[in-house]
Backbone as ProteinMPNN parsed JSONL, in Angstrom:
{"seq_chain_A": "MTEDIWVKGFVYCVNVVQQDEGRFRGQILVKSHRYSGRSFEPPVVIETPALFKREHAAEIEARALARELIDSGAMEARLQPPPPNGSGNQAGPISSHTE", "coords_chain_A": {"N_chain_A": [[296.76, 171.284, 216.481], [294.029, 173.179, 215.631], [292.209, 174.467, 212.587], [291.933, 177.715, 211.378], [289.448, 179.41, 213.23], [286.819, 181.549, 212.546], [284.628, 183.837, 214.241], [282.413, 186.421, 214.679], [284.25, 188.39, 213.968], [286.562, 187.847, 215.252], [289.547, 185.837, 214.89], [290.571, 182.676, 215.539], [292.382, 179.672, 216.938], [292.303, 176.53, 218.234], [293.97, 174.67, 220.607], [295.46, 171.929, 222.036], [297.102, 170.957, 224.952], [299.364, 168.635, 226.785], [299.228, 168.129, 230.307], [300.645, 167.374, 233.649], [300.625, 164.052, 234.553], [299.045, 162.616, 232.474], [296.83, 164.332, 231.986], [294.781, 166.725, 230.016], [294.74, 170.176, 228.669], [292.788, 172.617, 227.293], [293.588, 175.309, 225.002], [292.919, 178.445, 223.664], [293.879, 180.287, 220.824], [294.249, 183.273, 220.129], [294.182, 185.182, 217.219], [293.618, 187.534, 215.586], [291.357, 190.151, 215.308], [289.314, 190.903, 212.758], [287.411, 193.071, 212.279], [288.348, 195.237, 213.822], [290.792, 195.535, 212.835], [293.041, 194.843, 214.381], [295.897, 192.681, 214.996], [297.45, 189.998, 216.429], [300.773, 189.126, 217.491], [302.821, 187.446, 218.962], [300.15, 185.056, 219.094], [297.456, 185.589, 221.316], [297.067, 183.898, 224.193], [294.62, 181.861, 225.638], [293.884, 179.846, 228.418], [291.907, 176.959, 229.2], [290.075, 176.489, 232.257], [289.92, 173.882, 233.428], [291.181, 170.641, 233.756], [291.358, 167.734, 231.598], [290.768, 164.095, 230.983], [290.708, 163.179, 228.518], [291.95, 164.014, 225.251], [290.3, 165.192, 223.259], [287.901, 166.151, 224.845], [289.133, 168.288, 225.957], [289.66, 169.811, 223.9], [286.898, 170.421, 222.901], [285.934, 171.857, 225.285], [287.713, 174.174, 225.109], [286.718, 175.183, 222.628], [284.29, 175.716, 223.398], [284.664, 177.605, 225.5], [285.866, 179.656, 223.93], [283.668, 180.551, 222.507], [281.694, 181.439, 224.225], [283.189, 183.434, 225.515], [283.473, 185.262, 223.578], [280.595, 185.845, 222.56], [279.709, 186.867, 224.943], [281.04, 189.231, 225.198], [283.278, 189.407, 226.724], [285.706, 188.662, 225.533], [286.946, 190.76, 224.375], [287.748, 192.326, 226.605], [289.606, 190.622, 227.624], [291.513, 190.952, 225.959], [292.633, 193.59, 225.995], [295.421, 195.758, 226.375], [297.682, 195.549, 229.161], [297.545, 197.987, 231.91], [299.96, 200.602, 232.0], [302.935, 200.428, 233.792], [303.091, 202.115, 237.063], [301.002, 203.594, 236.862], [298.147, 205.495, 238.442], [295.896, 204.043, 239.174], [296.623, 201.592, 240.215], [296.6, 199.14, 242.473], [298.582, 199.059, 245.522], [300.983, 196.708, 247.205], [299.848, 194.161, 249.39], [299.88, 193.97, 252.702], [300.491, 191.674, 255.332], [301.049, 192.119, 257.769], [300.379, 192.594, 261.221], [300.063, 194.803, 264.102]], "CA_chain_A": [[296.16, 172.666, 216.462], [292.762, 173.299, 214.648], [292.288, 175.41, 211.445], [291.498, 179.201, 212.168], [287.996, 179.736, 213.297], [286.098, 182.964, 212.544], [283.447, 184.103, 214.955], [282.124, 187.797, 215.075], [285.414, 189.092, 213.463], [287.696, 187.148, 215.876], [290.01, 184.973, 214.252], [291.444, 182.152, 216.666], [292.381, 178.567, 216.552], [292.358, 175.823, 219.494], [295.295, 173.699, 220.682], [295.415, 171.04, 223.309], [298.455, 170.557, 225.493], [299.228, 167.772, 227.895], [299.626, 168.424, 231.509], [301.061, 166.307, 234.13], [299.535, 162.795, 234.856], [298.267, 162.38, 231.269], [295.661, 165.239, 231.611], [294.755, 167.692, 228.925], [294.02, 171.39, 229.013], [292.635, 173.281, 226.012], [294.077, 176.6, 224.435], [292.473, 179.344, 222.579], [295.176, 181.187, 220.401], [293.527, 184.518, 219.411], [295.33, 185.606, 216.061], [293.247, 188.775, 215.177], [290.114, 190.766, 215.265], [289.411, 191.464, 211.459], [286.549, 193.999, 212.366], [289.072, 196.363, 214.278], [292.194, 195.485, 212.138], [294.211, 194.264, 215.406], [296.331, 191.316, 214.89], [298.227, 189.584, 217.808], [301.71, 188.35, 217.128], [302.396, 186.094, 218.922], [298.818, 185.06, 219.562], [296.971, 185.809, 222.836], [296.851, 182.482, 224.662], [293.769, 181.828, 226.725], [293.843, 178.397, 228.744], [290.666, 176.583, 229.954], [290.401, 176.231, 233.631], [289.771, 172.463, 233.679], [291.934, 169.429, 232.993], [290.511, 166.477, 231.25], [291.43, 162.947, 230.65], [290.783, 163.004, 227.132], [292.294, 165.454, 224.385], [288.946, 165.687, 222.65], [287.262, 166.767, 225.765], [289.886, 169.632, 226.337], [289.278, 170.755, 222.869], [285.545, 170.583, 223.088], [286.022, 172.951, 226.244], [288.217, 175.239, 224.378], [285.814, 175.82, 221.551], [282.992, 176.292, 223.875], [284.9, 178.874, 226.128], [285.846, 180.855, 223.223], [282.41, 181.299, 221.908], [281.016, 181.882, 225.521], [283.873, 184.767, 225.705], [283.039, 186.246, 222.404], [279.116, 186.042, 222.864], [279.504, 187.677, 226.05], [281.703, 190.384, 225.179], [284.6, 189.279, 227.596], [287.107, 188.451, 224.916], [287.596, 192.12, 224.186], [288.407, 192.692, 227.659], [290.893, 189.958, 227.85], [292.616, 191.364, 224.8], [292.914, 194.868, 226.305], [296.572, 195.827, 226.71], [297.77, 195.758, 230.489], [297.866, 199.415, 232.006], [301.403, 200.835, 231.985], [303.388, 200.526, 235.192], [303.235, 203.569, 237.632], [299.692, 204.399, 236.857], [297.772, 205.984, 239.476], [294.941, 203.312, 239.709], [296.873, 200.106, 240.515], [296.773, 198.655, 243.914], [299.752, 198.562, 246.05], [301.195, 195.473, 247.738], [299.089, 193.891, 250.494], [300.73, 193.445, 253.779], [299.597, 190.887, 256.253], [301.732, 192.511, 259.116], [299.631, 193.576, 262.08], [300.706, 194.866, 265.237]], "C_chain_A": [[295.041, 172.592, 215.375], [292.953, 174.354, 213.629], [291.685, 176.641, 212.257], [290.032, 178.983, 212.051], [287.786, 181.188, 213.367], [284.829, 183.122, 213.03], [283.341, 185.677, 215.308], [283.479, 188.611, 214.86], [286.736, 188.443, 214.051], [288.218, 185.86, 215.006], [290.981, 183.908, 215.442], [291.53, 180.484, 216.169], [292.499, 177.733, 218.281], [293.337, 174.759, 219.505], [294.94, 172.997, 222.142], [296.872, 170.686, 223.829], [298.218, 169.611, 226.756], [299.967, 168.188, 229.067], [300.531, 167.303, 232.119], [300.172, 165.147, 234.381], [298.642, 162.687, 233.579], [296.914, 163.255, 231.173], [296.156, 166.167, 230.554], [294.15, 169.234, 229.215], [293.909, 171.952, 227.502], [293.085, 174.743, 226.095], [293.351, 177.199, 223.758], [293.791, 180.181, 222.098], [294.252, 182.053, 219.624], [294.557, 185.088, 218.495], [294.846, 187.061, 215.869], [291.928, 189.24, 215.458], [289.972, 191.457, 214.023], [288.497, 192.848, 211.452], [287.462, 195.432, 212.591], [290.32, 196.528, 213.368], [293.174, 195.145, 213.106], [294.408, 192.945, 214.986], [297.426, 191.206, 216.251], [299.312, 188.666, 217.413], [302.637, 188.24, 218.322], [300.99, 186.122, 219.423], [298.414, 185.186, 220.896], [296.617, 184.451, 223.325], [295.796, 182.614, 225.863], [293.455, 180.249, 227.163], [292.397, 178.151, 229.465], [291.044, 176.123, 231.316], [290.661, 174.92, 233.976], [290.818, 171.679, 232.825], [290.922, 168.41, 232.806], [291.358, 165.3, 230.855], [291.49, 162.67, 229.35], [291.012, 164.248, 226.313], [291.069, 166.05, 223.785], [288.124, 166.575, 223.539], [287.846, 168.1, 226.096], [289.402, 170.474, 225.001], [287.879, 171.122, 222.628], [285.324, 171.948, 224.045], [286.501, 174.171, 225.796], [287.45, 176.026, 223.412], [284.501, 176.515, 222.303], [283.297, 177.658, 224.706], [285.088, 179.876, 225.162], [284.887, 181.539, 222.76], [281.658, 182.072, 223.119], [281.846, 183.294, 225.603], [283.505, 185.778, 224.751], [281.589, 186.691, 222.435], [279.091, 187.019, 223.914], [280.057, 189.147, 226.292], [283.147, 190.546, 226.061], [285.842, 189.149, 226.748], [287.566, 189.738, 224.783], [288.375, 192.689, 225.569], [289.641, 192.03, 228.111], [291.965, 190.402, 226.776], [293.114, 193.117, 224.842], [294.496, 194.722, 226.855], [296.709, 196.109, 228.324], [298.036, 197.309, 230.685], [299.381, 199.397, 232.37], [301.642, 200.842, 233.348], [303.425, 201.998, 235.615], [301.89, 204.23, 237.465], [299.228, 204.486, 238.135], [296.663, 205.049, 240.063], [295.24, 201.985, 239.953], [296.937, 200.35, 242.086], [298.201, 198.401, 244.291], [299.989, 197.162, 246.662], [300.416, 195.363, 249.082], [300.043, 193.482, 251.42], [300.016, 192.735, 254.872], [300.196, 191.13, 257.744], [300.538, 193.061, 259.906], [300.335, 193.674, 263.445], [299.551, 194.925, 266.571]], "O_chain_A": [[295.212, 171.964, 214.33], [293.876, 175.148, 213.81], [291.145, 176.633, 213.363], [289.462, 178.505, 211.07], [288.434, 181.939, 214.096], [283.886, 182.639, 212.404], [284.106, 186.163, 216.141], [283.723, 189.509, 215.665], [287.809, 188.49, 213.45], [287.453, 185.024, 214.525], [291.934, 184.362, 216.076], [290.882, 180.07, 215.208], [292.746, 178.365, 219.308], [293.523, 174.026, 218.533], [294.301, 173.475, 223.079], [297.697, 170.159, 223.082], [297.272, 169.683, 227.541], [301.138, 168.56, 228.987], [301.086, 166.456, 231.419], [298.956, 165.339, 234.409], [297.426, 162.677, 233.77], [296.018, 162.938, 230.391], [297.313, 166.411, 230.213], [293.168, 169.393, 229.939], [294.786, 171.767, 226.658], [292.972, 175.356, 227.156], [292.868, 176.451, 222.909], [294.602, 180.652, 222.896], [293.597, 181.668, 218.656], [295.662, 185.438, 218.91], [295.74, 187.897, 216.002], [291.288, 188.351, 216.021], [290.429, 192.6, 213.994], [288.828, 193.719, 210.648], [287.399, 196.43, 211.873], [290.805, 197.647, 213.203], [294.321, 195.14, 212.658], [293.514, 192.159, 214.672], [298.004, 192.113, 216.85], [299.018, 187.536, 217.023], [303.261, 189.277, 218.546], [300.605, 187.071, 220.106], [299.251, 184.788, 221.706], [295.725, 183.889, 222.689], [296.01, 183.302, 226.862], [292.868, 179.495, 226.388], [291.85, 178.998, 230.171], [292.079, 175.502, 231.559], [291.566, 174.696, 234.78], [291.207, 171.903, 231.679], [289.939, 168.191, 233.514], [292.509, 165.452, 230.445], [292.357, 161.879, 228.978], [290.452, 165.319, 226.545], [290.848, 167.26, 223.81], [287.675, 167.636, 223.104], [287.103, 168.997, 226.494], [288.869, 171.582, 225.058], [287.694, 172.223, 222.11], [284.678, 172.922, 223.658], [285.861, 175.201, 226.009], [287.478, 177.255, 223.337], [283.879, 177.514, 221.942], [282.528, 178.62, 224.701], [284.572, 180.972, 225.377], [284.918, 182.752, 222.55], [281.113, 183.164, 222.961], [281.16, 184.305, 225.759], [283.263, 186.949, 225.04], [281.363, 187.897, 222.337], [278.415, 188.033, 223.738], [279.74, 189.966, 227.155], [283.896, 191.523, 226.066], [286.934, 189.494, 227.201], [288.743, 189.89, 225.112], [289.407, 193.36, 225.548], [290.53, 192.565, 228.772], [293.164, 190.142, 226.878], [293.756, 193.716, 223.979], [294.83, 193.804, 227.604], [295.878, 196.877, 228.81], [298.648, 197.925, 229.812], [299.954, 198.447, 232.904], [300.758, 201.195, 234.128], [303.692, 202.928, 234.855], [301.699, 205.359, 237.918], [299.696, 203.748, 239.002], [296.414, 205.137, 241.266], [294.328, 201.158, 239.944], [297.218, 201.367, 242.722], [298.951, 197.703, 243.609], [299.015, 196.414, 246.575], [300.33, 196.341, 249.824], [300.963, 192.732, 251.093], [298.966, 193.209, 255.305], [299.869, 190.451, 258.718], [299.769, 193.873, 259.389], [301.072, 192.784, 263.867], [299.953, 194.987, 267.733]]}, "name": "protein", "num_of_chains": 1, "seq": "MTEDIWVKGFVYCVNVVQQDEGRFRGQILVKSHRYSGRSFEPPVVIETPALFKREHAAEIEARALARELIDSGAMEARLQPPPPNGSGNQAGPISSHTE"}
């Protein structure tokens, strides 16, 4: 796990986990947002979509993804709490039954 990284108020670190068959996946562990005063315990984990043969490549991918999410504003959307169960705007189950 890397040391804490501070970008635009976000505090996070990068981790690499080994998957099946010797492949590696990067993880971003978001710990807090200093400007808003929010902290996340346990940290919010965001995994990279790709698997890599080398641990270092997975770490680079995780660092790049974190920066892209922060710069685009998408990190804030990922850190929003899920809507409460029973709210009126959730979609119901999809049925594949046809007659």
